[in-house]
C-alpha positions as CSV (number, residue, x, y, z in Angstrom):
1,R,41.3,-30.8,-30.0
2,V,42.5,-31.5,-26.5
3,R,45.0,-34.3,-25.9
4,A,43.9,-36.6,-23.1
5,N,46.4,-36.9,-20.2
6,Q,46.4,-37.6,-16.5
7,A,45.7,-33.9,-15.6
8,L,42.7,-33.8,-17.9
9,Y,41.4,-37.0,-16.4
10,E,41.8,-35.7,-12.8
11,R,40.1,-32.5,-13.7
12,M,37.1,-34.2,-15.3
13,Y,36.9,-36.9,-12.6
14,H,37.2,-34.6,-9.5
15,D,36.1,-31.1,-10.6
16,L,33.1,-31.9,-12.9
17,P,29.9,-33.4,-11.7
18,H,29.3,-35.9,-14.5
19,E,30.4,-39.6,-14.1
20,G,31.5,-42.1,-16.6
21,D,28.2,-43.9,-16.5
22,N,27.1,-44.1,-20.1
23,N,24.3,-41.7,-19.4
24,I,23.8,-38.5,-21.5
25,H,24.6,-35.3,-19.5
26,R,23.7,-31.8,-20.7
27,G,24.7,-28.4,-19.5
28,I,25.5,-24.8,-20.3
29,L,29.0,-23.8,-21.2
30,N,28.4,-20.1,-21.6
31,S,25.7,-17.7,-22.8
32,D,25.9,-19.0,-26.4
33,L,27.0,-22.7,-26.1
34,L,25.3,-25.8,-24.7
35,Y,26.8,-29.3,-24.5
36,S,25.4,-32.8,-24.6
37,G,27.5,-35.9,-24.2
38,S,28.3,-39.1,-22.4
39,M,31.4,-40.9,-21.2
40,G,31.8,-44.7,-21.1
41,N,32.8,-46.4,-17.8
42,S,34.8,-49.5,-18.5
43,G,37.7,-50.8,-20.6
44,T,38.9,-47.9,-22.7
45,P,36.4,-45.2,-22.1
46,T,35.3,-42.8,-24.8
47,I,33.9,-39.4,-24.5
48,E,31.3,-38.2,-27.0
49,L,30.4,-34.5,-26.9
50,E,28.1,-32.3,-29.0
51,I,28.5,-28.6,-28.7
52,L,25.3,-26.7,-29.6
53,N,24.8,-23.0,-30.4
54,Y,22.1,-21.9,-27.9
55,R,20.9,-18.9,-30.0
56,A,20.3,-21.1,-33.1
57,I,18.5,-23.8,-31.1
58,S,16.3,-21.3,-29.1
59,T,15.3,-19.5,-32.3
60,A,14.4,-22.8,-34.1
61,Y,12.6,-24.1,-31.0
62,S,10.6,-20.8,-30.6
63,S,9.5,-21.0,-34.2
64,A,8.5,-24.6,-34.0
65,S,6.5,-24.3,-30.8
66,S,4.5,-21.1,-31.2
67,T,1.6,-22.5,-29.2
68,S,3.7,-23.2,-26.1
69,Q,4.4,-20.6,-23.4
70,S,8.1,-19.6,-23.5
71,N,10.3,-17.0,-22.0
72,G,11.2,-15.6,-25.4
73,E,14.3,-17.7,-25.6
74,G,12.5,-20.9,-26.6
75,F,12.6,-22.6,-23.2
76,D,10.0,-23.1,-20.5
77,R,9.7,-20.3,-18.0
78,T,10.9,-22.4,-15.1
79,T,13.6,-24.6,-16.5
80,D,16.5,-24.3,-19.0
81,M,17.4,-26.9,-21.6
82,T,19.1,-29.0,-18.9
83,G,16.0,-29.1,-16.7
84,H,17.5,-26.8,-14.1
85,A,15.3,-24.2,-12.5
86,V,16.0,-20.6,-13.8
């Protein structure tokens, strides 16, 4: 757990691209981990994050969609899980 404080707020507000807009944002943390989450924007905001194991997801996705074209990692050839071009 990370304790919320002013420094964490400043870092998340200024250094990271996601806003407190109640929308779900996704991204890549490193070669093994993905995140999905949202942050509220009024009153007492809450942050909800889900950390996902990339290798487990890509293996399951590849098995489930054997008819689709993939790059061997379970994702489309031109985009990663976040929709960004690769």
